[in-house]
Structure formats: C-alpha cells, structure tokens
MOPAC internal coordinates of N, CA, C and O (Angstrom, degrees):
PM7 1SCF
backbone

  N    0.0000 0     0.00 0     0.00 0    0    0    0
  C    1.4536 1     0.00 0     0.00 0    1    0    0
  C    1.5300 1   108.05 1     0.00 0    2    1    0
  O    1.2310 1   120.06 1   -46.32 1    3    2    1
  N    1.3343 1   117.49 1   133.68 1    3    2    1
  C    1.4588 1   120.76 1  -178.40 1    5    3    2
  C    1.5241 1   111.09 1   -83.46 1    6    5    3
  O    1.2310 1   121.50 1   -27.93 1    7    6    5
  N    1.3144 1   114.73 1   152.07 1    7    6    5
  C    1.4581 1   119.83 1  -179.85 1    9    7    6
  C    1.5199 1   110.65 1   -87.01 1   10    9    7
  O    1.2310 1   120.80 1   -27.54 1   11   10    9
  N    1.3158 1   116.08 1   152.46 1   11   10    9
  C    1.4574 1   122.85 1  -179.85 1   13   11   10
  C    1.5154 1   108.51 1  -108.39 1   14   13   11
  O    1.2310 1   120.86 1   -46.60 1   15   14   13
  N    1.3275 1   115.95 1   133.40 1   15   14   13
  C    1.4626 1   119.46 1   175.96 1   17   15   14
  C    1.5262 1   109.05 1   -84.74 1   18   17   15
  O    1.2310 1   121.06 1   -42.74 1   19   18   17
  N    1.3202 1   115.58 1   137.26 1   19   18   17
  C    1.4637 1   119.10 1   178.55 1   21   19   18
  C    1.5110 1   109.35 1  -152.29 1   22   21   19
  O    1.2310 1   121.92 1   -11.23 1   23   22   21
  N    1.3293 1   113.92 1   168.77 1   23   22   21
  C    1.4612 1   121.22 1  -179.16 1   25   23   22
  C    1.5222 1   108.10 1  -140.27 1   26   25   23
  O    1.2310 1   119.99 1   -48.22 1   27   26   25
  N    1.3033 1   117.62 1   131.78 1   27   26   25
  C    1.4637 1   122.49 1   177.71 1   29   27   26
  C    1.5189 1   108.83 1  -113.82 1   30   29   27
  O    1.2310 1   121.06 1   -47.92 1   31   30   29
  N    1.3419 1   115.58 1   132.08 1   31   30   29
  C    1.4623 1   120.78 1  -179.31 1   33   31   30
  C    1.5177 1   109.39 1  -126.03 1   34   33   31
  O    1.2310 1   119.95 1   -51.43 1   35   34   33
  N    1.3145 1   117.70 1   128.57 1   35   34   33
  C    1.4719 1   119.50 1   177.50 1   37   35   34
  C    1.5312 1   111.10 1   -70.02 1   38   37   35
  O    1.2310 1   120.57 1   -35.95 1   39   38   37
  N    1.3282 1   116.52 1   144.05 1   39   38   37
  C    1.4613 1   122.45 1   176.75 1   41   39   38
  C    1.5150 1   108.73 1  -128.72 1   42   41   39
  O    1.2310 1   120.80 1   -22.92 1   43   42   41
  N    1.3232 1   116.07 1   157.08 1   43   42   41
  C    1.4618 1   121.43 1  -178.26 1   45   43   42
  C    1.5267 1   112.84 1   -77.00 1   46   45   43
  O    1.2310 1   120.74 1   138.35 1   47   46   45
  N    1.3520 1   116.18 1   -41.65 1   47   46   45
  C    1.4663 1   119.71 1  -178.60 1   49   47   46
  C    1.5144 1   109.82 1  -152.06 1   50   49   47
  O    1.2310 1   121.29 1   -18.47 1   51   50   49
  N    1.3030 1   115.15 1   161.53 1   51   50   49
  C    1.4459 1   121.34 1   179.24 1   53   51   50
  C    1.5377 1   109.04 1   -70.87 1   54   53   51
  O    1.2310 1   119.78 1   -50.09 1   55   54   53
  N    1.3290 1   118.02 1   129.91 1   55   54   53
  C    1.4712 1   119.32 1  -179.70 1   57   55   54
  C    1.5257 1   111.21 1   -69.17 1   58   57   55
  O    1.2310 1   120.93 1   -31.48 1   59   58   57
  N    1.3288 1   115.83 1   148.52 1   59   58   57
  C    1.4582 1   119.38 1   177.33 1   61   59   58
  C    1.5156 1   108.89 1   -80.21 1   62   61   59
  O    1.2310 1   121.21 1   -32.76 1   63   62   61
  N    1.2918 1   115.29 1   147.24 1   63   62   61
  C    1.4532 1   120.42 1  -179.55 1   65   63   62
  C    1.5235 1   109.24 1   -78.14 1   66   65   63
  O    1.2310 1   120.75 1   -45.95 1   67   66   65
  N    1.3019 1   116.16 1   134.05 1   67   66   65
  C    1.4637 1   118.84 1   179.33 1   69   67   66
  C    1.5259 1   108.83 1   -96.21 1   70   69   67
  O    1.2310 1   120.82 1   -43.01 1   71   70   69
  N    1.3028 1   116.03 1   136.99 1   71   70   69
  C    1.4427 1   122.29 1   179.49 1   73   71   70
  C    1.5183 1   109.37 1  -112.72 1   74   73   71
  O    1.2310 1   121.53 1   -33.37 1   75   74   73
  N    1.2916 1   114.68 1   146.63 1   75   74   73
  C    1.4490 1   120.55 1   178.02 1   77   75   74
  C    1.5267 1   109.04 1   -71.96 1   78   77   75
  O    1.2310 1   120.61 1   -46.08 1   79   78   77
  N    1.3119 1   116.45 1   133.92 1   79   78   77
  C    1.4653 1   120.89 1  -176.24 1   81   79   78
  C    1.5247 1   112.77 1   -81.25 1   82   81   79
  O    1.2310 1   120.15 1   158.03 1   83   82   81
  N    1.2907 1   117.32 1   -21.97 1   83   82   81
  C    1.4505 1   120.45 1  -178.34 1   85   83   82
  C    1.5133 1   110.22 1  -149.05 1   86   85   83
  O    1.2310 1   120.69 1    18.44 1   87   86   85
  N    1.2957 1   116.29 1  -161.56 1   87   86   85
  C    1.4498 1   121.50 1  -179.07 1   89   87   86
  C    1.5159 1   108.74 1  -144.39 1   90   89   87
  O    1.2310 1   121.03 1   -25.69 1   91   90   89
  N    1.3229 1   115.64 1   154.31 1   91   90   89
  C    1.4609 1   118.55 1   176.80 1   93   91   90
  C    1.5256 1   111.02 1   -70.64 1   94   93   91
  O    1.2310 1   120.31 1   170.02 1   95   94   93
  N    1.3301 1   117.02 1    -9.98 1   95   94   93
  C    1.4618 1   121.02 1   177.87 1   97   95   94
  C    1.5281 1   112.88 1   -92.26 1   98   97   95
  O    1.2310 1   119.67 1   170.32 1   99   98   97
  N    1.3162 1   118.24 1    -9.68 1   99   98   97
  C    1.4611 1   121.32 1   178.10 1  101   99   98
  C    1.5318 1   113.21 1   -60.08 1  102  101   99
  O    1.2310 1   118.83 1   138.92 1  103  102  101
  N    1.3351 1   119.84 1   -41.08 1  103  102  101
  C    1.4716 1   118.47 1   178.55 1  105  103  102
  C    1.5228 1   113.59 1   -60.32 1  106  105  103
  O    1.2310 1   119.97 1   150.10 1  107  106  105
  N    1.3326 1   117.66 1   -29.90 1  107  106  105
  C    1.4669 1   120.46 1   176.71 1  109  107  106
  C    1.5246 1   109.30 1   -62.98 1  110  109  107
  O    1.2310 1   120.96 1   132.19 1  111  110  109
  N    1.3357 1   115.77 1   -47.81 1  111  110  109
  C    1.4675 1   119.68 1   179.65 1  113  111  110
  C    1.5214 1   111.40 1   -66.07 1  114  113  111
  O    1.2310 1   120.19 1   138.55 1  115  114  113
  N    1.3308 1   117.24 1   -41.45 1  115  114  113
  C    1.4635 1   120.93 1  -179.93 1  117  115  114
  C    1.5277 1   111.08 1   -60.74 1  118  117  115
  O    1.2310 1   120.53 1   132.53 1  119  118  117
  N    1.3281 1   116.59 1   -47.47 1  119  118  117
  C    1.4674 1   120.31 1  -179.72 1  121  119  118
  C    1.5256 1   111.39 1   -63.83 1  122  121  119
  O    1.2310 1   120.61 1   139.42 1  123  122  121
  N    1.3325 1   116.44 1   -40.58 1  123  122  121
  C    1.4614 1   119.46 1   179.46 1  125  123  122
  C    1.5258 1   111.43 1   -64.03 1  126  125  123
  O    1.2310 1   120.30 1   137.49 1  127  126  125
  N    1.3189 1   117.03 1   -42.51 1  127  126  125
  C    1.4638 1   120.33 1  -179.41 1  129  127  126
  C    1.5272 1   111.89 1   -65.33 1  130  129  127
  O    1.2310 1   120.12 1   152.06 1  131  130  129
  N    1.3299 1   117.37 1   -27.94 1  131  130  129
  C    1.4684 1   120.89 1   178.80 1  133  131  130
  C    1.5245 1   112.56 1   -80.47 1  134  133  131
  O    1.2310 1   120.44 1   161.26 1  135  134  133
  N    1.3233 1   116.77 1   -18.74 1  135  134  133
  C    1.4671 1   120.76 1  -178.39 1  137  135  134
  C    1.5250 1   111.02 1   -74.78 1  138  137  135
  O    1.2310 1   120.79 1   -26.21 1  139  138  137
  N    1.3330 1   116.09 1   153.79 1  139  138  137
  C    1.4604 1   122.09 1   176.18 1  141  139  138
  C    1.5256 1   110.88 1   -93.92 1  142  141  139
  O    1.2310 1   120.58 1  -149.18 1  143  142  141
  N    1.3173 1   116.49 1    30.82 1  143  142  141
  C    1.4604 1   122.99 1  -178.33 1  145  143  142
  C    1.5216 1   108.08 1  -117.85 1  146  145  143
  O    1.2310 1   120.30 1   -36.67 1  147  146  145
  N    1.3192 1   117.04 1   143.33 1  147  146  145
  C    1.4545 1   120.41 1  -177.46 1  149  147  146
  C    1.5116 1   115.35 1   -92.95 1  150  149  147
  O    1.2310 1   119.80 1   163.83 1  151  150  149
  N    1.3441 1   117.99 1   -16.17 1  151  150  149
  C    1.4571 1   121.46 1  -176.42 1  153  151  150
  C    1.5172 1   109.25 1  -146.20 1  154  153  151
  O    1.2310 1   120.61 1   -50.32 1  155  154  153
  N    1.3350 1   116.44 1   129.68 1  155  154  153
  C    1.4695 1   120.93 1   178.00 1  157  155  154
  C    1.5222 1   110.10 1  -136.49 1  158  157  155
  O    1.2310 1   121.72 1   -27.33 1  159  158  157
  N    1.3088 1   114.32 1   152.67 1  159  158  157
  C    1.4597 1   122.21 1   171.63 1  161  159  158
  C    1.5220 1   106.98 1   -91.89 1  162  161  159
  O    1.2310 1   120.34 1   -45.00 1  163  162  161
  N    1.3296 1   116.96 1   135.00 1  163  162  161
  C    1.4632 1   121.23 1  -177.36 1  165  163  162
  C    1.5190 1   109.46 1  -113.86 1  166  165  163
  O    1.2310 1   120.73 1   -52.68 1  167  166  165
  N    1.3321 1   116.21 1   127.32 1  167  166  165
  C    1.4552 1   121.62 1   175.66 1  169  167  166
  C    1.5135 1   108.55 1  -126.38 1  170  169  167
  O    1.2310 1   120.60 1   -47.42 1  171  170  169
  N    1.3239 1   116.47 1   132.58 1  171  170  169
  C    1.4548 1   122.41 1   174.31 1  173  171  170
  C    1.5218 1   106.26 1  -128.51 1  174  173  171
  O    1.2310 1   120.74 1   -51.11 1  175  174  173
  N    1.3123 1   116.20 1   128.89 1  175  174  173
  C    1.4526 1   121.70 1  -176.67 1  177  175  174
  C    1.5234 1   111.69 1   -55.86 1  178  177  175
  O    1.2310 1   120.97 1   -47.40 1  179  178  177
  N    1.3277 1   115.75 1   132.60 1  179  178  177
  C    1.4694 1   124.26 1   177.16 1  181  179  178
  C    1.5233 1   114.13 1    65.46 1  182  181  179
  O    1.2310 1   119.49 1  -159.75 1  183  182  181
  N    1.3284 1   118.58 1    20.25 1  183  182  181
  C    1.4724 1   121.76 1   176.99 1  185  183  182
  C    1.5228 1   108.99 1  -123.41 1  186  185  183
  O    1.2310 1   121.01 1   -47.95 1  187  186  185
  N    1.3398 1   115.68 1   132.05 1  187  186  185
  C    1.4599 1   120.13 1   177.54 1  189  187  186
  C    1.5258 1   109.90 1   -77.35 1  190  189  187
  O    1.2310 1   121.07 1   -23.95 1  191  190  189
  N    1.3127 1   115.55 1   156.05 1  191  190  189
  C    1.4635 1   121.44 1  -175.28 1  193  191  190
  C    1.5277 1   112.44 1   -59.04 1  194  193  191
  O    1.2310 1   119.79 1   137.52 1  195  194  193
  N    1.3171 1   118.00 1   -42.48 1  195  194  193
  C    1.4630 1   120.05 1  -178.01 1  197  195  194
  C    1.5264 1   111.85 1   -68.43 1  198  197  195
  O    1.2310 1   120.28 1   142.69 1  199  198  197
  N    1.3274 1   117.07 1   -37.31 1  199  198  197
  C    1.4611 1   120.30 1   175.94 1  201  199  198
  C    1.5288 1   109.50 1   -64.14 1  202  201  199
  O    1.2310 1   120.81 1   134.82 1  203  202  201
  N    1.3164 1   116.05 1   -45.18 1  203  202  201
  C    1.4576 1   121.55 1  -179.42 1  205  203  202
  C    1.5273 1   110.84 1   -61.29 1  206  205  203
  O    1.2310 1   120.35 1   136.39 1  207  206  205
  N    1.3210 1   116.95 1   -43.61 1  207  206  205
  C    1.4733 1   120.73 1   177.87 1  209  207  206
  C    1.5266 1   110.84 1   -59.17 1  210  209  207
  O    1.2310 1   120.57 1   136.40 1  211  210  209
  N    1.3201 1   116.51 1   -43.60 1  211  210  209
  C    1.4635 1   120.85 1  -179.97 1  213  211  210
  C    1.5181 1   111.28 1   -61.47 1  214  213  211
  O    1.2310 1   120.16 1   133.07 1  215  214  213
  N    1.3217 1   117.29 1   -46.93 1  215  214  213
  C    1.4736 1   121.63 1   179.32 1  217  215  214
  C    1.5207 1   110.64 1   -62.27 1  218  217  215
  O    1.2310 1   120.19 1   134.24 1  219  218  217
  N    1.3241 1   117.24 1   -45.76 1  219  218  217
  C    1.4691 1   120.86 1  -179.04 1  221  219  218
  C    1.5199 1   111.02 1   -64.72 1  222  221  219
  O    1.2310 1   120.25 1   138.36 1  223  222  221
  N    1.3353 1   117.12 1   -41.64 1  223  222  221
  C    1.4691 1   119.48 1   179.16 1  225  223  222
  C    1.5239 1   111.60 1   -64.52 1  226  225  223
  O    1.2310 1   119.97 1   144.24 1  227  226  225
  N    1.3204 1   117.66 1   -35.76 1  227  226  225
  C    1.4734 1   119.68 1   176.64 1  229  227  226
  C    1.5284 1   110.54 1   -65.36 1  230  229  227
  O    1.2310 1   119.78 1   138.76 1  231  230  229
  N    1.3220 1   118.03 1   -41.24 1  231  230  229
  C    1.4626 1   121.33 1   177.83 1  233  231  230
  C    1.5249 1   110.79 1   -67.92 1  234  233  231
  O    1.2310 1   120.00 1   141.79 1  235  234  233
  N    1.3246 1   117.61 1   -38.21 1  235  234  233
  C    1.4664 1   121.83 1   176.93 1  237  235  234
  C    1.5213 1   109.46 1   -60.72 1  238  237  235
  O    1.2310 1   120.39 1   136.80 1  239  238  237
  N    1.3306 1   116.87 1   -43.20 1  239  238  237
  C    1.4616 1   121.53 1   179.79 1  241  239  238
  C    1.5282 1   111.30 1   -66.19 1  242  241  239
  O    1.2310 1   120.36 1   132.43 1  243  242  241
  N    1.3330 1   116.92 1   -47.57 1  243  242  241
  C    1.4655 1   120.84 1  -178.58 1  245  243  242
  C    1.5237 1   111.10 1   -62.06 1  246  245  243
  O    1.2310 1   120.34 1   143.21 1  247  246  245
  N    1.3289 1   116.95 1   -36.79 1  247  246  245
  C    1.4588 1   121.62 1  -177.87 1  249  247  246
  C    1.5282 1   112.62 1   -88.60 1  250  249  247
  O    1.2310 1   120.50 1  -176.10 1  251  250  249
  N    1.3269 1   116.64 1     3.90 1  251  250  249
  C    1.4628 1   122.53 1   177.69 1  253  251  250
  C    1.5319 1   111.82 1    57.60 1  254  253  251
  O    1.2310 1   121.38 1  -131.12 1  255  254  253
  N    1.3296 1   114.96 1    48.88 1  255  254  253
  C    1.4629 1   120.80 1  -179.67 1  257  255  254
  C    1.5285 1   112.25 1  -111.09 1  258  257  255
  O    1.2310 1   119.99 1  -163.95 1  259  258  257
  N    1.3365 1   117.62 1    16.05 1  259  258  257
  C    1.4622 1   120.79 1  -175.74 1  261  259  258
  C    1.5244 1   113.25 1   -58.15 1  262  261  259
  O    1.2310 1   120.17 1   150.85 1  263  262  261
  N    1.3139 1   117.28 1   -29.15 1  263  262  261
  C    1.4659 1   120.05 1  -178.67 1  265  263  262
  C    1.5242 1   112.28 1   -88.60 1  266  265  263
  O    1.2310 1   120.41 1   177.79 1  267  266  265
  N    1.3378 1   116.82 1    -2.21 1  267  266  265
  C    1.4690 1   120.26 1  -178.48 1  269  267  266
  C    1.5212 1   113.10 1  -113.64 1  270  269  267
  O    1.2310 1   120.28 1   145.69 1  271  270  269
  N    1.3488 1   117.07 1   -34.31 1  271  270  269
  C    1.4627 1   120.79 1  -171.60 1  273  271  270
  C    1.5233 1   110.32 1  -135.47 1  274  273  271
  O    1.2310 1   121.22 1   -36.31 1  275  274  273
  N    1.3402 1   115.28 1   143.69 1  275  274  273
  C    1.4535 1   121.50 1   175.10 1  277  275  274
  C    1.5249 1   108.22 1  -129.74 1  278  277  275
  O    1.2310 1   120.46 1   -43.36 1  279  278  277
  N    1.3333 1   116.73 1   136.64 1  279  278  277
  C    1.4632 1   122.31 1   174.55 1  281  279  278
  C    1.5233 1   107.60 1  -112.27 1  282  281  279
  O    1.2310 1   120.69 1   -47.21 1  283  282  281
  N    1.3288 1   116.28 1   132.79 1  283  282  281
  C    1.4566 1   119.99 1  -179.35 1  285  283  282
  C    1.5238 1   109.74 1  -150.71 1  286  285  283
  O    1.2310 1   121.36 1   -15.07 1  287  286  285
  N    1.3281 1   115.00 1   164.93 1  287  286  285
  C    1.4671 1   121.38 1  -178.76 1  289  287  286
  C    1.5232 1   108.89 1  -122.19 1  290  289  287
  O    1.2310 1   121.12 1   -45.83 1  291  290  289
  N    1.3407 1   115.46 1   134.17 1  291  290  289
  C    1.4587 1   122.72 1   173.07 1  293  291  290
  C    1.5249 1   106.74 1  -134.66 1  294  293  291
  O    1.2310 1   120.71 1   -52.82 1  295  294  293
  N    1.3296 1   116.25 1   127.18 1  295  294  293
  C    1.4700 1   121.78 1   179.42 1  297  295  294
  C    1.5243 1   112.36 1    51.82 1  298  297  295
  O    1.2310 1   120.74 1  -135.12 1  299  298  297
  N    1.3148 1   116.19 1    44.88 1  299  298  297
  C    1.4642 1   123.92 1   178.39 1  301  299  298
  C    1.5291 1   113.40 1    59.81 1  302  301  299
  O    1.2310 1   120.71 1  -148.03 1  303  302  301
  N    1.3173 1   116.25 1    31.97 1  303  302  301
  C    1.4626 1   122.46 1   174.12 1  305  303  302
  C    1.5248 1   107.33 1  -127.22 1  306  305  303
  O    1.2310 1   120.72 1   -48.20 1  307  306  305
  N    1.3407 1   116.22 1   131.80 1  307  306  305
  C    1.4548 1   121.26 1  -179.25 1  309  307  306
  C    1.5307 1   110.05 1   -90.45 1  310  309  307
  O    1.2310 1   120.98 1   -41.80 1  311  310  309
  N    1.3199 1   115.73 1   138.20 1  311  310  309
  C    1.4628 1   122.70 1   179.95 1  313  311  310
  C    1.5218 1   110.38 1  -127.99 1  314  313  311
  O    1.2310 1   120.86 1   -29.21 1  315  314  313
  N    1.3069 1   115.96 1   150.79 1  315  314  313
  C    1.4643 1   123.31 1   168.09 1  317  315  314
  C    1.5163 1   106.69 1  -116.82 1  318  317  315
  O    1.2310 1   121.01 1   -43.81 1  319  318  317
  N    1.3446 1   115.67 1   136.19 1  319  318  317
  C    1.4653 1   120.44 1   179.85 1  321  319  318
  C    1.5118 1   109.04 1  -134.09 1  322  321  319
  O    1.2310 1   121.31 1   -43.34 1  323  322  321
  N    1.3318 1   115.10 1   136.66 1  323  322  321
  C    1.4715 1   120.27 1   173.27 1  325  323  322
  C    1.5150 1   107.90 1   -79.68 1  326  325  323
  O    1.2310 1   121.14 1   -41.92 1  327  326  325
  N    1.3174 1   115.43 1   138.08 1  327  326  325
  C    1.4669 1   120.83 1  -178.64 1  329  327  326
  C    1.5070 1   109.69 1   -94.67 1  330  329  327
  O    1.2310 1   120.10 1   180.00 1  331  330  329

C-alpha cells in the first residue's frame, strides 16, 4: 500500500461557512418583475430550459415570490409568468 503525503496545521477556531447573498439568476427575476408584461420567454446561453426553470424556481422560493411569479417549461422553452 502506498503512503499519502499530507500536512496538518493547527487553527484557533472553526471557520464560519460563507453563504452566497444572491444569485446570477436574480437579475432575470428583477427585470421581469419591473416589466409591464405578464409572460416572457427566458433564454440563457448554454443552459437548458429545465435547468433554467429549476434555478429560477429555487430563487423564486428563496425570495418568497411564489404568489407573484411562476417558472415553467413547454416544448423545451422556459417561461416566466406573473400570477
């Protein structure tokens, strides 16, 4: 069995976990909420519609916008709709 090289360093305290304060998808929701349109098609370069819907729905949930905005996919196209 081969040996593994490692290094152990003492620390004073356990570091606190840092959380992201926002998301790169928040501007999509912000711009949509400012628009006077009730339904839009959303396209993000190199992202599939179902992935995009999942990310947007997570941001909608975190921001407590479930009663204002819905993200859904039809025919592999992602949409945002005001409720």
